[in-house]
C-alpha positions in Angstrom: -18.8 1.1 2.2 -18.0 -1.0 5.2 -14.5 -0.8 6.1 -13.8 -4.8 6.7 -15.5 -5.5 3.0 -13.2 -8.1 1.9 -14.9 -8.4 -1.5 -14.4 -6.4 -4.7 -17.2 -4.5 -5.8 -16.5 -5.2 -10.0 -19.0 -2.9 -12.1 -19.0 -4.2 -15.9 -20.5 -1.7 -18.6 -23.5 -2.8 -20.5 -22.6 -4.6 -23.4 -23.6 -3.5 -27.0 -27.0 -5.3 -27.7 -26.1 -6.7 -30.9 -22.8 -7.0 -32.8 -24.1 -6.0 -36.0 -22.2 -2.7 -36.6 -22.9 -0.1 -39.7 -20.0 0.2 -42.2 -18.6 4.0 -41.0 -15.8 5.5 -39.9 -12.3 5.5 -41.1 -10.4 2.7 -42.8 -7.4 3.5 -40.6 -5.7 0.6 -38.6 -6.7 1.3 -35.3 -4.5 0.6 -32.2 -5.2 -2.2 -29.9 -8.0 -1.8 -27.5 -7.1 0.4 -24.5 -9.3 -1.7 -22.3 -7.4 -5.2 -22.5 -4.7 -4.1 -20.3 -4.9 -3.0 -17.1 -2.5 -1.4 -13.8 -2.3 -4.1 -11.2 -3.7 -2.4 -8.0 -1.4 -1.4 -5.2 -1.8 -3.6 -1.5 -0.9 -1.0 1.4 -0.2 -2.1 4.8 0.1 0.6 7.5 1.4 -0.2 10.9 0.7 2.0 13.7 3.2 1.7 16.9 1.1 2.5 19.8 3.2 2.6 22.6 3.0 4.9 25.3 6.3 6.6 24.2 5.1 7.2 20.6 1.9 9.4 22.1 3.1 12.8 21.2 3.8 11.7 17.8 0.0 10.6 17.2 -0.9 13.7 15.4 1.4 13.2 12.8 0.9 9.7 12.2 -2.9 11.0 11.6 -1.6 13.3 9.3 0.4 10.4 7.7 -2.4 8.1 7.5 -4.2 10.7 5.6 -1.6 11.1 3.2 -1.6 7.5 2.7 -5.4 7.3 2.3 -5.0 10.4 -0.5 -3.0 8.2 -2.4 -5.1 5.2 -2.6 -7.2 4.7 -6.2 -9.6 2.1 -7.6 -8.8 -1.3 -7.0 -6.4 -0.5 -4.2 -6.2 -2.8 -0.7 -5.5 -1.3 2.2 -4.9 -2.7 6.1 -4.3 -0.2 8.5 -3.1 -2.1 12.1 -1.7 -1.3 15.6 1.7 -2.8 16.8 1.4 -3.6 20.5 2.6 -5.9 23.2 3.2 -9.4 21.5 1.9 -7.7 18.1 1.2 -11.2 16.2 -1.4 -12.1 19.2 -2.7 -8.6 19.9 -2.0 -6.7 17.0 -5.6 -5.2 15.8 -6.9 -4.6 12.2 -8.5 -1.2 12.5 -9.4 -1.0 8.5 -9.3 -3.7 6.0 -10.5 -2.9 2.8 -10.5 -3.4 -1.0 -11.9 -0.4 -2.7 -14.5 -1.0 -5.8 -12.7 -1.0 -9.6 -14.1 -0.7 -12.6 -14.0 -3.2 -15.0 -15.2 -3.2 -18.6 -16.7 -6.3 -20.5 -16.7 -5.6 -24.1 -19.3 -7.2 -26.7 -18.3 -10.2 -28.9 -15.6 -8.8 -31.7 -17.4 -9.2 -35.0 -16.3 -12.5 -36.9 -15.4 -10.4 -40.4 -12.0 -9.5 -41.8 -13.9 -6.5 -43.0 -11.8 -3.7 -41.6 -14.5 -0.6 -41.2 -16.6 -3.0 -39.2 -13.9 -4.0 -37.0 -13.0 -0.2 -36.6 -16.3 1.1 -35.8 -16.7 -1.5 -33.3 -13.4 -0.9 -31.7 -14.4 2.7 -31.5 -17.9 1.9 -30.0 -16.1 0.1 -27.2 -13.8 2.4 -26.5 -16.5 5.1 -26.4 -18.3 2.9 -23.9 -15.6 2.0 -21.6 -14.5 5.8 -21.5 -18.8 6.5 -20.4 -18.4 3.5 -18.1 -15.3 4.5 -16.2 -16.7 8.4 -15.9 -19.8 6.9 -14.4 -18.2 4.7 -12.1 -15.9 7.5 -11.0 -18.8 9.7 -10.3 -20.9 7.2 -8.6 -18.2 6.3 -5.9 -17.2 9.3 -3.7 -13.2 8.2 -2.5 -13.1 11.8 -0.7 -15.9 11.1 1.4 -14.7 7.4 1.8 -11.2 8.6 3.2 -12.7 11.0 5.6 -15.0 8.4 6.8 -12.1 6.0 7.2 -9.6 8.2 8.6 -12.1 9.8 11.4 -13.0 6.1 11.9 -9.7 5.4 13.4 -8.2 8.4 14.7 -9.5 8.2 18.4 -7.5 4.9 18.4 -4.5 6.3 16.9 -4.3 8.9 19.6 -5.4 7.4 22.4 -4.0 4.0 22.4 -1.5 3.5 24.6 0.1 0.2 25.1 2.8 -0.5 27.7 5.1 -1.6 24.9 5.3 -2.7 21.2 6.5 -5.5 19.4 7.7 -4.2 16.3 9.7 -7.2 14.8 6.1 -9.4 15.4 4.4 -6.6 13.8 6.5 -6.7 10.6 6.0 -10.7 10.8 2.5 -9.9 10.9 2.6 -7.2 7.5 4.8 -9.7 5.7 2.0 -12.2 6.2 -1.0 -9.8 5.3 0.8 -8.5 2.0 1.3 -12.0 0.7 4.2 -12.9 -1.3 5.0 -11.2 -4.1 5.3 -12.6 -8.3 7.1 -9.4 -9.0 3.6 -7.5 -10.6 1.8 -6.6 -7.4 2.9 -3.1 -6.1 3.2 -3.9 -2.2 4.0 -1.1 0.1 4.5 -1.0 4.1 4.1 2.3 6.0 5.8 2.3 9.2 4.4 5.0 11.8 7.1 4.2 15.0 10.1 5.1 16.6 11.9 2.6 15.5 13.2 1.6 18.6 13.0 -2.5 17.9 13.2 -4.6 21.7 12.9 -8.1 21.8 14.3 -10.3 24.4 17.2 -11.2 22.6 18.1 -7.4 21.1 17.3 -3.8 22.6 17.5 -0.7 20.1 15.8 1.7 22.7 19.0 3.3 22.7 19.7 4.0 19.4 23.1 2.8 19.5 22.6 -0.2 16.8 25.2 -1.7 15.1 25.7 -4.0 11.9 26.5 -6.7 14.6 23.0 -6.4 16.4 21.1 -6.2 13.1 22.8 -9.8 12.0 22.0 -11.0 15.6 18.9 -10.3 15.4 18.2 -11.5 11.7 20.0 -14.7 12.5 17.7 -15.5 15.7 14.7 -14.7 13.6 15.5 -16.9 10.7 16.5 -19.7 13.2 13.1 -19.7 15.1 11.2 -19.1 12.0 9.8 -15.4 12.6 12.2 -13.7 10.1 9.3 -11.1 8.6 8.7 -12.0 4.9 9.1 -8.5 2.9 9.8 -9.7 -0.5 9.3 -7.1 -3.0 7.8 -4.7 -0.4 8.5 -0.8 -0.5 9.0 0.4 2.9 8.5 4.0 4.8 9.0 4.7 8.2 7.8 8.0 9.7 8.9 8.8 13.2 12.1 7.7 14.2 13.7 9.4 17.1 16.7 8.4 19.3 17.9 9.3 22.8 20.5 11.6 21.2 20.1 13.2 17.4 23.4 12.1 16.5 22.6 8.5 16.4 19.7 8.8 14.0 22.2 7.4 10.8 23.2 4.2 12.8 19.8 3.7 13.7 18.5 4.4 9.9 21.2 2.4 8.4 20.4 -0.4 10.5 16.6 -0.4 9.6 17.7 -0.3 6.1 19.9 -3.4 6.5 17.3 -5.2 8.6 14.5 -4.6 5.8 17.0 -5.9 3.5 17.9 -8.8 5.2 13.9 -9.6 5.1 13.7 -9.2 1.3 12.2 -5.5 1.4 13.3 -2.1 0.5 13.8 0.8 2.4 15.8 3.5 0.9 17.5 5.6 3.6 16.0 8.6 2.7 12.8 6.9 3.4 13.7 6.4 7.0 12.0 9.9 8.4 11.7 11.2 11.9 8.8 13.5 10.4 6.6 13.3 7.7 8.2 14.9 4.9 5.1 15.4 1.8 8.3 15.7 -0.5 10.2 12.4 0.7 6.7 10.8 0.9 6.0 11.6 -2.9 9.3 10.5 -4.1 8.8 7.1 -2.4 5.4 6.9 -4.0 6.9 7.5 -7.4 9.7 5.0 -6.2 7.2 2.4 -5.0 5.9 2.7 -8.9 8.6 2.0 -10.3 9.6 5.6 -11.6 12.5 7.8 -11.0 11.7 9.6 -7.9 14.8 11.4 -8.6 
């Protein structure tokens, strides 16, 4: 499976050779066919801040990316990219992959009002759908894909040492890669970074960030047409730090406010200094529209 494949592999189960079905089974009305509605896939963009100042945190970036990959399933789309000097021009897409997904094509529905025939047809389709889904999963080893994908980028994550990182530019690019949302797609942004934004206009490296600093950054980006479009995107940030740990709450609030101004959602709980398996699981549930508790 190529790490740069842009194609969705669609596997279509064999349809029945004939729509003639013998009258058998129960006359009880069966529920609507289960294959008719499928969950929308999830799109992920993972941004790795590769500035020199984050080198000590890179092992945790690798562990975090492994956790992200474990959460992917058939049909999901993932992009892993670097954040570095002038991110829009210089960032590299290390992974861009759409996982194959299974799609079932039922045989034509019998043109009859005979409920026995309709029940038998639907039961057969459900059996074929279940078997096809099982065969597909057995022939596509996600565990091997995850291991190979992580191994393919691990060296770059651990060793890349840029002079600086343009986080604002990386967010702008991530927004473009995720695209706008119709409200149905599940779109997620994972940021492995210290969270210390630096642009020609603002500098968050001290960690002393006020609401006024955030508003100033948003106004200038909006005026320049460079405000990231994170409309409908659920965000988590892992690796945050400040010169003084007492400043982390202010940095956390600043990021939540900034992401909200971009149209996204960064719950302060999911602004982490270190990867928490529990919080990450909660974020995944929240991103799925569930109650993360």
